[in-house]
C-alpha positions in Angstrom: -1.1 -17.6 32.2 -1.0 -14.4 29.7 2.1 -14.7 27.7 0.3 -18.4 27.2 -2.3 -16.7 25.8 -1.0 -14.4 24.0 1.3 -17.1 22.4 -2.4 -18.9 21.2 -4.1 -16.1 19.8 -0.6 -15.7 18.1 0.2 -18.9 16.2 -3.7 -18.4 15.1 -3.7 -15.3 13.3 -0.3 -17.1 12.0 -2.9 -20.1 10.9 -5.7 -17.1 9.3 -3.0 -15.8 7.4 -1.2 -19.3 6.2 -4.8 -20.6 5.8 -5.7 -17.2 3.9 -2.8 -17.3 1.0 -3.9 -21.4 0.3 -7.5 -19.8 -0.5 -6.4 -16.3 -2.4 -4.4 -18.4 -4.4 -7.0 -21.2 -5.0 -4.7 -23.9 -3.5 -5.3 -26.7 -1.5 -3.4 -26.0 2.0 -1.6 -29.3 3.6 -2.2 -28.8 7.9 -1.8 -30.5 11.3 -4.1 -27.1 12.9 -7.7 -28.4 12.6 -8.8 -26.0 15.6 -8.1 -23.3 13.5 -9.9 -24.5 10.2 -12.6 -25.6 12.8 -12.7 -22.1 14.5 -12.4 -20.3 10.6 -16.0 -22.7 9.8 -17.4 -21.4 12.7 -17.7 -18.1 11.5 -18.1 -18.9 8.1 -15.1 -19.1 6.4 -14.5 -22.5 4.7 -10.6 -23.0 3.0 -9.7 -26.1 0.9 -7.4 -27.7 3.1 -6.0 -31.1 4.1 -5.8 -32.2 7.1 -2.7 -35.0 8.6 -2.5 -36.0 11.8 0.2 -34.6 14.0 3.7 -35.3 14.3 6.9 -34.2 16.3 9.6 -31.9 14.5 12.6 -33.3 16.0 15.4 -32.6 13.2 17.0 -36.3 13.0 
């Protein structure tokens, strides 16, 4: 359970870094992680994003 929480925090921070980079470059960032975008928006930070439907990356 603790590992799951740590992974959630890690990936949320990674998402914010990626979205923040797009913001600094003034470009639209494409993501399937609407949760991170909503979390940032709830804190008053709005990113320019295109949210696409999630799909598995199978490598095929």
